[in-house]
C-alpha positions, 0 to 999 in steps of 0.5 A: 478457533475457526477462521473465515477467509471471505470473498472480497468485493471484486469491484474494488479488490481482487486480492485475497487475505489467505492463499492455499499455501498459508492455510497449512501454516494456520492449521499447524497452529490448530486453527480450523480454516474455512473459505467463502466460495470464490474467495481467491478466484480473482487473484488466481487461487481456486476453491479446489486448491484451498480444499487440497490445502485442508480448508473447508467451504463456508457452507460446512461451518456453523460459526467462526471466531476470526475474520481475516480480510484484505479490506475490512470495510467490505465485510460488514455482513460478517460482523458479529458480536465478539468476533476478532477481525483482522485486515486493512482498515485505514482507521484515520479515514474510516470512522463509520467502520470503527463505529460498526465494529464498536457497536458489535463489540468486535476486537479489531486489528488494523494491519496498516498500523503495523509499526515499521520496526525490524521485529515487525517486518514479516507482518508489514503489509504496507511495505510488502504491498507498496513494493509491488505497487511501485513495481507495477507503477513503472509497468503501467507507465511503460504501457501508457507511454508512447516512448521506449524506456531503454536507449536504442541504437538502430540503423534508423537512428538512435532512440534516447532513454526515457527520463523518469522522475520518482517523487517520494523514495519510500518503499514504493518509490525505491521499487519504482526506481529499481524497476525503471532502471532495469528497463533502461530509463534515466532515473531521478528521485526526490524526497524531503528526507535527505536520509534516503539519498544514499539508497536512491543513489545505490539504485543508480538514480540521481537524487534531487535535493532542495537547498534548505536548512529544514530537514526531516529524516524519520521513517515517514515524510512530514509536512514541510514549511511554506518556505521549504515548499517554495524552494521545492517547487522551484527545484522540481520546476527545473527538473520536470520539464525534461521528464517523460514519466513522473511517478508520485508516491509521497504520503503522510500517515493520517493526512492528505497527500502533499500537493507536489506537482502543481498546475504550473509545473504541468505546463512545463512538461513535455506533451505526451508525458505521463504522471502515475499518481500512487497517492491518489486515494489520499488526495494525490500528489498532483493538483489535477489528480482524480482518484481512479481516473485518467486526466488529460491536461494539454496532452499530459496524462495524469493517471491514477488507479482505483487499486493498482494492486488489482493488476498484480493480485496473485503475488500481492495476495501471496505476500499479504497472506504471509504478512497476516499469518505472521501477525496471527501467529504472534497474536495466537502465542500472546493470547496463549499467555494472556487471554485479555488482549487489552493487557498484552504487553507487546508493541505490535499488538498494542499498535494495531489493536483498534477496537475492544469490547465496544470502544476505540482503544488505539492511542495513536488513533485517539490522539489524532481524533 
């Protein structure tokens, strides 16, 4: 079967789905690999590296069977009947893309629906990319901040360590905590899931806990009651006034990001404080967040990025490529056993299969709709 690695829309996406080192692994699975000229250029991988790894230029290809992408939404020009398309889809918020896939009878897999299980961890693009986003958020915060991170004792006086609050202790949040600690900050973290307290404290951060009988300890956060939200707001108000940097990462799959940082909280914050909102694409955790923009509110900057992973595209691509290759290997092996994809009895395949033979077949998505 022939695979195409397309060039992403560089205006919004600098990553590439497959890196040259992964081309060799795909060839061992008997795939023929083709790439669109410049596919990896924005991430730092050049055409000559793909050719050296055994891939061929798209101009040498008469047709292809599988499209491997980062953002499937950018590749409608490549859509054709009976194609297998694999990439990030954001299915809950992308009905037009799904209609386009169904209209061409494309079999599509959403890598953002990979289950968070031990068996699927090698394919978990959300975790690999969130980890890098959490790291990069702290680096960006240090760039925008007017203050140093570590405690410094100098002949001119003492500079206190920066205080950093991380809201949401998932993969991105935990990496943000670890990075901020390595830079010398005093770190606190908040999450509605009390089960993450031990992880937060193991990284050297203080866990901010809301006194409430309402708990949630699942893999993902959930929408909390109004009573809990009031208690949460009061607790965060008591903490946020002393913070130099706040990094927000809280998201709920298939729903708008919870509004955690209110305008009333912003009024309590220090002038020159920084908020990095990693949940901006789904609405943001701060009431004043504008996706892709910097908002100045009384000297406090609320910063969100169109795509923060663009600033670390090389390593983000390397990790993504390994994730997608692991998924493709699983799919290839299962299709060797059963060519009818819809009837393959595999949790990972079932969880990620979105469209098949002109219809939407994903149970999770159908229930949400």
